[in-house]
N, C-alpha and C positions, 0 to 999 in steps of 0.2 A: 285530452288535455297532453301536453308534453310532460315530460318525466323528469323529476327535479334534478336529477343530474346535468340536463339539458340547461340551467341554472344556476350552476357552481360557478363561482367565478372565481375560484381558486383549486383549483381538481390536485393542483403537485402538493398542497397543505401549507404552502411556506406563507409566512409572515416577516413583518418588520422587524422583526426580533433577530434575525438570523438562527444559525443550528446551535443548540447547546452543547459543549465537549463533556463529551461524557467519560467514565473513570476510567477508559481504554486511550483516551487521548497521552499521547507521550508528551507532547509540547506543553498539555495542563500540567502531568505529574512534575514535568522538570522546573518547571516556573514556581508552583508551591512549594516544592522541595527547596529550591532556590531561597524563597523567602522563608521557609522555616528554619535554614540554616543558617541564615542572618537574623534569628529572633524575633522575626516580623510575627505578630499573632493576633492582630486586628483585622477581622474581616473586612470591615469598611478599608483599611490603608488596602489591603490587599487587591480589593477592588477595584480602586485606582490606578495600583500600580500592574496591575495585570491588562489595564488599559491603557497606560502610557508607556508601556516597555514590550506589551506583545501585540496591542491591538485586540484583546479579548473583551468582550461584553459580559460582564457576569455579577448578578446580584452581591451583595454579603452576605444574604441568606443561603443561597446556594455557594458561596467560596466554603462556609462553614461546612455546609454537608461534602462537599469533595474531599476538605482537607479529613474530616474524620474518615471518609472512606478508604484514601490515603494511608491515614494512620499516623497522621501529623499532628500531636498533640502537644499542648503546653508541659512547663515544669510543674504545676500544681499534680496534673494527672501521671504525669510521666514518673515521680517521687512514690506516687502511689503501688505503681504495679514493677517498680525497677529493684533488685534486690538494694539494701544499703552497702554491703559491704563491694557488689558491682558499683553502684556508684560512686563510691569512694574511689575504686580502682581508675574508676573514668578521667577523676580529677587529678589523680598521683600520678598517672600517664601523662598528663598534661604538663602537669608540674614539671616532669622530666626533661620536659621539650624545652624548658629554660633555665639550663644549667646558671645564668648569670643573675636568676632568680628577680628580675624585675618586675614582671606581673605581679600586677595583683588580683583579687577576686571578682571584678568585673572584668579583665581582659581573658583571665582563664577560663571563667565561665562562657564568655562569647567564643573563645576559640575553639572551645571545647565542642560549642555546639555547630562552628564552621566546619569543624573536622569529622564528627562523627555523626551531626543529626540530630543526637540528644539535650534534651533541654532540663537542666539541674539548675534548682531552686539556688539563690545567689546565697541566701543562708547556709546552705550546706555547705556549698565551695568552701565560703568563709572559714565555717567551722573544721573542715578537713584541714584546709592549710595552716590553722592557728594549731590544731594537731600533730600537723609533722612538721612544720617549718615556721615558727612563730616570730623567729629571729626574721624571715623575712622581711615581715612587717618593718621593723627597725629598720632595715634594709632600705626601703624603696621611702624614706622618709626624704621628701621632696628640700633640698637645699642650693637650689639655683639662683642665682642672682638676677633681680628683676632689672627689665628694660621699659621706661615709660612706652607708654603706647596711645595710640589716638587711635578712636573707633572706626572702622571702615564702614562704611554703607555700598556694599556691593548690589549693584542694576539687575544683576543676572548671572546665570553659568556661560562659560565660555566668552566672559566679556575679558578676564585677564587670564594665562597663563603663569603661573609660576615655575620658573627650572632652576636646576643646580645640579653641580656632581656632590657625591657623599666621599669622602675618601678616609672612613675609618678601616674601610674594607681595602684599602690600597695597600696597607704592610702589609698583609698577606698575599698582593699581587692579585687582587680583583677588584679594579674602579666599578663606580655605580653612577649612575646618571641619571636623573627624571622629572617629570613635569605633574603638576597636580592643577586641578583648578582653582583659582583665588576664592573665589566667591563661596561653596562648599566645602575644599579640603579635598575634593574627589582625588584619588591616585588613577590617571592615564597608565601610566606605566613605568616601570622599575627596568633599567636597562643593565645587565651586566657587561662590560665592555674592556679590550684590550686597554682602552685608556678613556678616559675622560676630560683629559687636557688637550687635544688635537681639536681644530677647529672643523674639518671636515666629518670628523665622526659627530660633533655635537650637532652640526645640521642635518645630519643623516637620520640621528635619532631623532629631533624636532619633523622630519617629514615623515617617518615611519607614523606618529602618533596623529600627523593631520591626515593621514592615510585612514588611520583605524578610527577614525574621530568623524570622517567626510568633511571636515571642513578646518579652518584655522579660528584663532581668537582674535577678539577685536584690537588685543594688546599682549606682549609676555614680557615677563621681567625676569631679569638677573642682574648676579654679581657683575664685577666689573673686571674680570678675570680675562685674556686675552683670548684664550679659546671662543668666546664667546663672538667676535668681531663678525663673524661670516655669518653666524645665525641673525644678527641685529643685520646687515645688509640684503639677507635674503626675505626676511619676515616685513622688512620694507619694501622692497620690490614686489612683492606676491601682492601686500594689501595693495598697494598704488598703481599694478596692474589690473587686479580685477575688482577691487571699491576706489576708483579716483575720487567718488564724491566726499570719500569721510576725510574732513580736516586732519592734517599730520604736525600742524601746532598744535591746536587745540587736544587731541588726542594721538601722539604717537604711537607709533606702532611696535617700537621696543623701548623700554625704560632701564635702565642701569640704576642699581641700589647696592648700599654696603648690606652684605650679608646678614647680618643684625635684623637690616627692615625687611627682606625677604620673607617676609613673618610664616607665610603658607607654606611654602617649602621647608626653611628653615625647623618649624615647629612638627612637622611632618618625619624630619631625619632623626628626631630625637626619638620619636616615637618605632621607629624602623630601628635603630642601636639598642634601644630597648627592651625589644620584642624576638629581636634574632641576630641583629649586628655582633654585640658583645659577644652573644653564645657561639657564636660563628668563629669569632677569632680565636676564642680559649678552644674550641675543639680541633682547630687547628694548628696551634701552638702546641697543643697537647700528642698528636701525632708527631710533630717536631721533636719534642722534649724524649719521646719513649722508642724514637729510632725507628718509627713505621714509616715516615717521609725523608728519603734523604735527597735534599734538593740537588747537589752535584753530583747527582747520578741520573744522566738523561733521560731514563726510561721513567724514572719518579717522574721527573719534573714534566714530562710530555703527558703521561695518565694525570697528572695533579691538575694539570693547564685542560684536561678535557672533562674530569668527572667533579671537580670543584665548582665550575661557573654551572655546571647542569645542577647540582645540589643548590646552587644560591639563588639561580634563576626559579625552580619549584619553590623555595622558601619565599623569594620574592614574592611569587603568585599569592603564596597562601594569605602571607601579611598583607597584601592589596586586599584581598578577597575579603580579608578579617577585618581591616581598617575601615574600607568601605562602605561594609554591612553594620559597623558598630555604631550602635545609637548614644548621640550625645547628649548630657545633662543640659536642663530646661535653665535656659539663661534671659529672662524677661529683658535685663540691660543690654543686651547685644543685637545689634541690627544683625538683619541677614537669618539664615535657619537657625534652629535651636528646638533640641528636644526630639532629634531625628538622625538619621545616619547619612551619610554622604552620598550613599544611594539613592535615598528617598529624597534628599534635598535635589539632586540632577535632576532625577525622572520628575521631579512636581516642584518644580520652583515657582508656580503659582500660589503654594503654600505658603509660603514665606515671602511673596510677594516681590520674587524675582520674575525674571523673563528667561528667554533665549537671546543669545548674541551671538549666534556661532554665524561667520561669513563664508561664502560659497567661496568656494575653488575649483579651477578643474583639476579631477584627479589625475588625467594623463599627463598636465604638466609637472604634476607631482612625483609622478613616477617616474617621469621622463629625468628630471633631476637626480633623482635616485640613485638610477641605472648608472646618469655619469658620475657620480660621485664614488659610488663601488666599483666602476670599473670590473665587473664581474666577479669583484671578491668578497669573500663573506664578511660582513664588518664585522660580526660578533665570534668569528674564531681567532682563537688566541694565539700567538706566534709560531708557540713549538707545533702545534697539532697542525697537520695537514690532511688533506680531505681523504686520504688514502688511511691516516688513520683515525681519523673521526669515523669511516664507515666501518673498520675493523673493531674498535672500541665498543659501539653500538650492538654489532653482532654480540661479543662478547658479555656484554652488559645482559641483551636479553636472553643470552643463553643460561645465566644463573637466575632466571626469574624472581628479580629484584620487588618484593609486594610493595617497600615504602621507603626510597632512598632518604635519610634524614641526618641530621647529628649525631644521632646516636650508633648510626651502622655504617656511617660513612667510609670509615677506617676498615672496616670489617672489608666491604667492599673493593676496595681500593686494595687490599691483600690477596683477594680472591682473584680479580682482575689482573694483579701485575704477570704473573707467571705465564699465563693465557695469550699475553699481545705479543 
């Protein structure tokens, strides 16, 4: 009789489920940590996101086990093991990052989790904020004038991108331009640039986003500024070239709207201003008023144009990570995504009845157009900063071993770097 091994139809031991990622997997750890910092604790939802974002198949029960092994625990367990004074200090540290005092308990709690990975209960955060800054609650009382809105019913993600420039930071010399997904409000990127009023710059930034997303939307919307005319022409040309079957009369490639009706991006600017824009302006003007930064001195102006964009881009990235992972309130009367974060809505459009609307575009063509526009120049470098100065400034910055550049220490870093350049 032949041995049983001769009849083994699966000698390798492989099955249809594929390998199970262990606690040694760096990919799994990074993915679970990312969801943990976004305050996502539902194992079923994490299982879905792992599949949608990383192609990882993992049952909710195993997700729970791996999270426990990595030490990713929720707020209730954290509050049982974390000393109350230490938890209070974490909240106070986060409050210190908002000198304009625009952020309420929900935002402070969320940004704290994004920054540190610590889950603190909302009630505890509220109590600490009342104890140390009760006047802040009155200061945040909304007084904005309401504009009548018609409910929009988005068909899916990447159906429309809303774009605009933000001039609140223009007053201190650092313009901003950004794009968001209209259906979900997801921030694609926030660009700190020398000017957001130049047509070729705006077009270049749009193409940067197309390259990052690997596709273009069915439609773009902007206000009627003269700087958007090149963007209008390019969006129309790209869509007609790669998707001539789409009716441009029924669905125009680009639509001009008044700023107050470019809802997705305009509402997003409010949060940017409240969460770090106003604080950045306060901090910058403090440096001027106290004689730390003297704009008429060339060495000061040059270093300022290198250091402050570096800081603002860091703050913008942190802001995007925070807002994109911030869970919205449930609103059953609202069409489209609700009671989920922008990241969740974008990664799992089927959960709110949406679909993927991204249009394919030849990336070689996109990169060729970008190269033609930039003509070999760094589109993000400010006018006083040369390539040589940029390299030297980066070397000096690294030599100082700055752990975390922030609004709290930016002028200290400026003062330390100035004599070394």
